[in-house]
C-alpha positions as CSV (number, residue, x, y, z in Angstrom):
1,X,76.7,82.4,52.1
2,X,77.5,79.1,53.8
3,X,80.5,79.0,55.9
4,X,81.7,75.7,57.6
5,X,85.3,76.2,58.6
6,X,87.1,78.9,60.1
7,X,90.2,79.7,62.1
8,X,89.9,82.1,64.9
9,X,92.1,83.5,67.8
10,X,90.9,83.3,71.2
11,X,92.4,85.1,74.4
12,X,90.9,84.3,77.9
13,X,90.9,87.2,80.4
14,X,93.8,87.8,82.5
15,X,93.7,87.8,86.3
16,X,93.5,90.9,88.2
17,X,96.5,92.1,90.3
18,X,96.8,91.9,94.2
19,X,97.1,94.8,96.1
20,X,99.5,96.2,98.6
21,X,97.6,98.2,101.3
22,X,97.3,98.5,105.1
23,X,94.5,99.1,107.4
24,X,94.6,102.8,108.7
25,X,91.7,103.6,111.1
26,X,91.4,105.8,113.9
27,X,91.9,103.9,117.2
28,X,93.2,100.8,115.4
29,X,97.0,101.1,115.9
30,X,99.1,98.9,113.6
31,X,96.3,97.5,111.7
32,X,98.3,95.3,109.5
33,X,98.3,94.4,106.0
34,X,94.8,94.8,104.0
35,X,95.5,94.4,100.3
36,X,92.8,91.9,98.6
37,X,93.3,89.6,95.9
38,X,92.6,90.2,92.4
39,X,89.6,88.6,90.5
40,X,89.9,85.7,87.9
41,X,90.0,86.6,84.3
42,X,87.0,85.4,82.2
43,X,87.0,82.2,80.4
44,X,86.2,81.9,76.6
45,X,83.1,79.5,76.3
46,X,81.6,78.2,73.2
47,X,77.9,77.2,73.5
48,X,75.5,75.4,71.1
49,X,72.6,77.6,69.5
50,X,70.2,75.3,67.6
51,X,69.1,78.4,65.8
52,X,72.3,78.6,63.9
53,X,73.3,76.5,60.9
54,X,76.5,78.1,59.8
55,X,79.6,79.8,61.1
56,X,78.9,83.2,59.2
57,X,79.4,85.3,62.4
58,X,83.0,84.0,62.6
59,X,83.6,85.3,59.0
60,X,83.8,89.0,60.0
61,X,85.2,88.6,63.5
62,X,88.3,86.6,64.1
63,X,89.6,87.7,67.5
64,X,87.7,87.0,70.7
65,X,88.9,88.3,74.0
66,X,87.5,87.8,77.3
67,X,87.6,90.6,80.0
68,X,90.3,90.6,82.8
69,X,89.7,90.3,86.4
70,X,89.3,93.2,88.7
71,X,92.3,94.2,90.8
72,X,92.1,93.7,94.6
73,X,91.1,96.5,96.8
74,X,91.5,97.8,100.4
75,X,90.3,96.3,103.4
76,X,90.9,92.8,102.0
77,X,88.4,93.2,99.4
78,X,88.4,90.6,96.6
79,X,88.4,92.0,93.0
80,X,85.4,90.9,90.9
81,X,85.9,87.8,88.8
82,X,85.3,88.7,85.1
83,X,82.3,87.3,83.3
84,X,83.0,84.5,80.7
85,X,82.8,85.4,77.0
86,X,79.9,83.2,75.7
87,X,80.1,82.6,71.8
88,X,77.3,81.0,70.1
89,X,77.8,78.2,67.6
90,X,75.6,75.8,65.6
91,X,75.1,72.2,66.4
92,X,77.7,69.8,65.1
93,X,80.5,72.4,65.8
94,X,84.2,70.8,66.4
95,X,86.9,72.9,67.8
96,X,90.5,72.0,67.3
97,X,93.8,73.4,68.4
98,X,95.2,74.9,65.2
99,X,98.9,74.0,66.2
100,X,98.3,70.5,67.3
101,X,95.2,69.6,65.5
102,X,93.8,68.1,68.9
103,X,90.1,68.2,69.3
104,X,89.1,70.6,72.2
105,X,85.4,70.2,72.2
106,X,82.7,68.5,69.9
107,X,79.4,70.3,70.4
108,X,76.3,68.7,69.3
109,X,73.4,69.5,71.7
110,X,71.5,72.6,72.2
111,X,73.1,74.7,75.3
112,X,76.0,72.4,75.5
113,X,79.0,74.4,76.5
114,X,82.8,73.9,76.4
115,X,85.6,75.9,78.0
116,X,87.9,76.6,75.0
117,X,90.2,79.2,76.8
118,X,90.6,79.4,80.5
119,X,91.0,82.8,82.3
120,X,94.1,83.5,84.4
121,X,94.0,83.3,88.3
122,X,94.1,86.5,90.2
123,X,97.0,87.7,92.0
124,X,97.3,87.5,95.8
125,X,97.2,90.8,97.9
126,X,99.6,91.4,100.7
127,X,97.4,90.3,103.4
128,X,98.1,86.7,102.1
129,X,101.9,86.9,102.7
130,X,101.7,88.3,106.4
131,X,103.8,86.2,108.8
132,X,105.2,86.4,112.3
133,X,108.5,87.2,110.9
134,X,107.2,89.6,108.3
135,X,103.8,91.0,109.6
136,X,103.7,94.1,107.2
137,X,104.8,92.7,104.0
138,X,105.0,94.9,100.8
139,X,104.5,91.9,98.6
140,X,101.7,91.4,96.2
141,X,101.2,89.1,92.9
142,X,100.2,90.2,89.6
143,X,97.2,88.2,87.9
144,X,98.3,85.3,85.6
145,X,97.6,85.8,81.9
146,X,94.8,84.0,80.3
147,X,95.2,81.2,77.9
148,X,95.5,82.4,74.3
149,X,95.4,79.9,71.3
150,X,94.3,79.8,67.5
151,X,91.5,77.3,67.0
152,X,89.9,75.9,64.0
153,X,86.1,75.8,64.1
154,X,84.6,73.2,61.9
155,X,80.8,72.6,61.4
156,X,79.6,69.2,60.4
157,X,76.0,69.1,59.7
158,X,73.7,67.5,62.0
159,X,71.4,65.7,59.4
160,X,69.7,62.3,59.6
161,X,69.9,61.7,55.9
162,X,72.7,62.7,53.6
163,X,72.1,62.9,49.7
164,X,75.4,61.7,47.8
165,X,76.2,61.3,44.1
166,X,77.7,62.8,41.0
167,X,76.9,66.3,39.9
168,X,73.5,66.8,38.0
169,X,71.9,63.5,39.1
170,X,69.1,65.3,40.6
171,X,69.8,65.5,44.5
172,X,68.8,69.2,44.8
173,X,65.5,68.6,42.7
174,X,64.9,65.7,44.9
175,X,65.3,67.7,48.1
176,X,63.1,70.4,46.7
177,X,60.2,67.9,46.0
178,X,60.3,66.1,49.2
179,X,60.9,69.4,51.5
180,X,60.2,72.9,51.6
181,X,63.8,73.8,50.9
182,X,64.5,76.0,47.8
183,X,68.0,75.1,46.5
184,X,69.3,76.5,43.3
185,X,68.6,74.1,40.4
186,X,70.0,74.2,36.9
187,X,71.2,71.9,34.2
188,X,75.1,72.3,34.7
189,X,77.5,70.7,37.2
190,X,78.1,72.1,40.6
191,X,74.9,74.3,40.6
192,X,74.9,73.4,44.4
193,X,77.9,75.3,45.8
194,X,77.0,74.9,49.6
195,X,75.0,72.0,51.5
196,X,71.1,72.6,51.8
197,X,69.1,71.2,54.7
198,X,65.2,70.3,54.4
199,X,62.8,68.7,56.9
200,X,61.0,65.9,55.4
201,X,57.7,64.6,56.7
202,X,56.2,61.4,55.5
203,X,52.6,60.7,54.9
204,X,52.4,59.0,58.5
205,X,53.7,62.1,60.0
206,X,57.3,60.9,60.8
207,X,60.0,63.8,60.2
208,X,63.6,63.8,59.7
209,X,66.4,66.1,58.4
210,X,67.8,65.6,54.9
211,X,70.9,67.3,53.6
212,X,71.9,67.9,49.9
213,X,75.7,67.8,49.7
214,X,77.4,69.2,46.6
215,X,78.4,66.8,44.0
216,X,81.3,64.4,44.4
217,X,83.6,63.5,41.5
218,X,86.5,61.2,41.3
219,X,89.5,62.3,43.5
220,X,87.2,64.3,45.7
221,X,88.8,63.1,49.0
222,X,92.2,64.5,47.6
223,X,90.8,68.0,46.8
224,X,89.2,67.6,43.5
225,X,86.1,69.5,42.5
226,X,84.0,71.0,45.1
227,X,82.7,68.0,47.0
228,X,85.8,67.5,49.1
229,X,85.0,70.7,51.0
230,X,81.8,69.1,52.3
231,X,82.8,65.6,52.8
232,X,82.9,66.2,56.4
233,X,79.2,66.5,56.7
234,X,78.7,63.0,55.5
235,X,80.3,61.8,58.7
236,X,77.5,62.9,61.2
237,X,74.6,61.4,59.0
238,X,72.9,58.2,60.1
239,X,71.8,57.0,56.5
240,X,73.0,57.9,53.1
241,X,70.9,58.0,50.0
242,X,73.1,57.4,47.1
243,X,71.3,59.3,44.0
244,X,72.3,57.6,40.6
245,X,71.2,59.0,37.3
246,X,69.7,56.1,35.4
247,X,69.0,58.0,32.2
248,X,72.7,57.8,31.0
249,X,72.3,61.4,29.5
250,X,75.6,62.5,30.9
251,X,77.3,59.7,29.0
252,X,78.3,58.0,32.2
253,X,77.7,54.5,33.3
254,X,75.4,54.4,36.4
255,X,77.3,51.5,38.0
256,X,80.7,53.2,37.4
257,X,79.2,56.2,39.2
258,X,78.1,54.2,42.1
259,X,81.4,52.3,42.7
260,X,83.3,55.7,42.1
261,X,81.4,57.8,44.9
262,X,81.6,54.9,47.3
263,X,85.4,54.7,46.8
264,X,85.5,58.4,47.6
265,X,83.6,58.2,50.7
266,X,85.7,55.1,52.1
267,X,89.0,56.9,51.0
268,X,87.7,60.0,53.2
269,X,86.6,57.8,55.9
270,X,86.8,54.0,56.3
271,X,83.9,54.1,58.7
272,X,81.6,55.3,55.9
273,X,82.1,51.9,54.2
274,X,79.4,50.5,57.0
275,X,77.1,53.4,57.0
276,X,73.6,52.3,56.0
277,X,72.9,53.2,52.4
278,X,69.9,53.3,50.1
279,X,70.2,53.5,46.2
280,X,67.8,56.1,44.7
281,X,67.5,55.3,40.9
282,X,66.5,58.8,39.7
283,X,65.3,60.2,36.4
284,X,63.3,56.6,35.7
285,X,60.8,58.9,33.3
286,X,63.6,58.9,30.7
287,X,63.6,56.4,27.7
288,X,66.6,54.2,28.4
289,X,66.4,54.4,32.3
290,X,64.6,50.9,32.6
291,X,67.3,49.0,30.6
292,X,70.1,50.8,32.5
293,X,68.4,49.9,35.8
294,X,68.3,46.1,34.9
295,X,71.9,46.3,33.7
296,X,72.8,48.1,37.2
297,X,71.1,45.5,39.3
298,X,73.1,42.7,37.3
299,X,76.3,44.2,38.1
300,X,75.7,44.9,41.9
301,X,77.7,42.4,43.9
302,X,76.2,43.1,47.3
303,X,72.6,43.5,48.4
304,X,71.5,46.9,48.6
305,X,67.9,48.4,48.6
306,X,67.2,50.1,45.3
307,X,64.2,52.5,44.7
308,X,63.3,53.8,41.2
309,X,62.1,57.2,41.3
310,X,61.2,60.3,39.2
311,X,61.2,63.7,40.7
312,X,59.2,64.9,37.7
313,X,56.4,62.4,37.9
314,X,56.9,61.8,41.7
315,X,56.7,58.1,41.0
316,X,58.1,56.0,43.9
317,X,58.7,59.0,46.4
318,X,56.3,57.9,49.1
319,X,57.6,54.3,49.2
320,X,61.3,55.7,49.5
321,X,60.3,58.2,52.3
322,X,58.5,55.5,54.2
323,X,61.5,53.1,54.0
324,X,64.0,55.9,54.9
325,X,61.7,56.7,58.2
326,X,61.6,52.9,59.0
327,X,65.5,52.7,58.6
328,X,65.9,55.7,60.9
329,X,63.7,54.3,63.5
330,X,66.2,51.3,63.6
331,X,69.4,53.4,63.6
332,X,70.4,54.9,66.8
333,X,71.5,58.5,67.0
334,X,74.9,57.3,68.1
335,X,75.7,54.8,65.3
336,X,79.0,54.1,66.4
337,X,79.2,51.3,68.9
338,X,81.3,51.9,72.0
339,X,83.8,49.1,72.4
340,X,83.8,47.5,75.7
341,X,87.2,47.3,77.4
342,X,88.4,46.0,80.6
343,X,89.4,49.4,82.1
344,X,92.0,49.5,84.8
345,X,93.9,52.4,86.3
346,X,97.6,52.3,85.5
347,X,100.0,54.4,87.5
348,X,103.3,55.1,86.0
349,X,106.2,57.6,86.7
350,X,106.3,60.6,84.7
351,X,109.3,62.7,85.2
352,X,108.5,66.1,86.3
353,X,109.0,69.0,83.6
354,X,112.2,71.1,84.5
355,X,111.4,74.4,86.0
356,X,113.5,76.2,83.7
357,X,115.8,75.7,80.7
358,X,118.9,77.7,80.0
359,X,120.7,78.7,76.8
360,X,123.0,81.2,75.3
361,X,121.7,83.9,72.8
362,X,123.9,85.2,70.0
363,X,124.6,88.5,71.8
364,X,125.9,86.6,74.6
365,X,123.0,86.9,77.1
366,X,121.9,83.9,79.2
367,X,118.3,83.2,78.3
368,X,116.0,81.5,80.8
369,X,112.8,79.9,79.6
370,X,110.2,77.4,80.8
371,X,106.5,77.5,81.8
372,X,107.0,77.7,85.5
373,X,109.8,80.3,85.6
374,X,107.7,82.4,83.2
375,X,104.6,82.2,85.1
376,X,106.7,83.2,88.3
377,X,108.1,86.1,86.3
378,X,104.7,87.4,85.2
379,X,103.2,87.1,88.7
380,X,106.0,89.1,90.2
381,X,105.5,92.9,90.9
382,X,108.9,94.4,90.1
383,X,108.0,97.7,91.5
384,X,108.5,96.7,95.1
385,X,111.8,95.5,96.4
386,X,110.3,92.9,98.6
387,X,108.8,91.2,95.6
388,X,112.0,91.4,93.8
389,X,113.9,89.8,96.8
390,X,111.0,87.2,96.8
391,X,111.6,86.4,93.1
392,X,115.4,86.3,93.4
393,X,115.0,83.6,96.3
394,X,112.5,81.7,94.3
395,X,114.9,81.4,91.5
396,X,117.8,80.5,93.9
397,X,115.7,77.6,95.3
398,X,115.1,76.5,91.6
399,X,118.8,76.2,91.0
400,X,118.9,79.1,88.5
401,X,122.1,80.5,90.1
402,X,123.9,77.4,90.2
403,X,123.1,76.6,86.5
404,X,124.3,80.0,85.6
405,X,127.6,79.4,87.4
406,X,128.0,76.0,85.7
407,X,127.5,77.6,82.2
408,X,130.3,80.3,83.1
409,X,128.2,83.4,84.1
410,X,130.3,86.1,85.6
411,X,129.3,89.4,87.5
412,X,127.8,91.9,85.2
413,X,126.6,89.3,82.7
414,X,123.3,89.6,81.2
415,X,120.4,87.3,81.9
416,X,117.1,87.5,80.0
417,X,113.6,86.4,80.9
418,X,111.0,86.9,78.1
419,X,111.6,90.4,77.1
420,X,113.4,91.7,80.3
421,X,117.1,91.7,81.1
422,X,119.0,91.5,84.5
423,X,122.5,91.6,85.5
424,X,124.0,88.6,87.1
425,X,125.5,89.1,90.6
426,X,127.6,86.4,91.9
């Protein structure tokens, strides 16, 4: 089965916790704090493996979680950083944030890597907090949580040439004749349910990759038929072979087919209008094919190369493959020209995000939220009094106490951060 789009959940490893410990050795009085830092959590990394050509592995596993960092140890020993979780993906994989639709990575080359979720930083041990005023602190931080997010993993086949056209125009038969691929071939529409790849080698030993994409029909860009599922694979092809059935056995006009498919391609992505295209006039061994081809040429408004072929008699195939190879030699791998612009650095003032937000819950509790205060809360070890006092001082310096008083908080009122509740003391 061909799988080209999946949604998965990735979770990077949490950082290890810092340790509260003291150096206790014979003949070493007042050895001082010796708690080490926790190790960093593992990243979630996607790596391209050119041996893969589908996202089948993601069909059966939708959750990926990296290991957490090791906790800090005595004698100021740093906890071990966790190894990254490396997930193999096929070339042509695009990774997007499922919530924002932002592209996180576009992976096209073998062994190319991208960090999808970053591991949490390890917490500091009490050796880090020693000062002249407090030479033996009982303070250590918990590790930061690793990033977690839902991502959409999408595969766009990396083929040099893409075969497009209506169902049953002979794309699969053409691919089976010019390559060693064995696609399913039958005389009914939508026989091809998934893209097929094949390597073509011309008589002068030039090779390229060709993709047979399931048949498009009118309205495909809006989700009609099967072709809309695979339109994304056309984006990365450098050259399109537009296969047109010249026999007219389906009862359709070849020119109307040609216009309809081009409209679907441009409706899906405007850039496809400028993609080099060759018309393959197929089934020329049929009785009315010559007449239909003449009418087709008269109706064409633009100059496009047309190659009459027959996959049954193999007529015209060699000439077509030579031309395709010649065209590919002239088309760069990156066909989209990079627009040259006068780049300059612009510095502008951006208001710093507030360290916390305050609201009132339905049960009367005051709720504190915000990235900074929640991160600070997660790193605090509430099993030790000094850590709690430090958290209280940090909140006071942020202005939390003043904000609560302004909202009318009184002694004994409940203050909530994440899933934990505190009592406000004025």
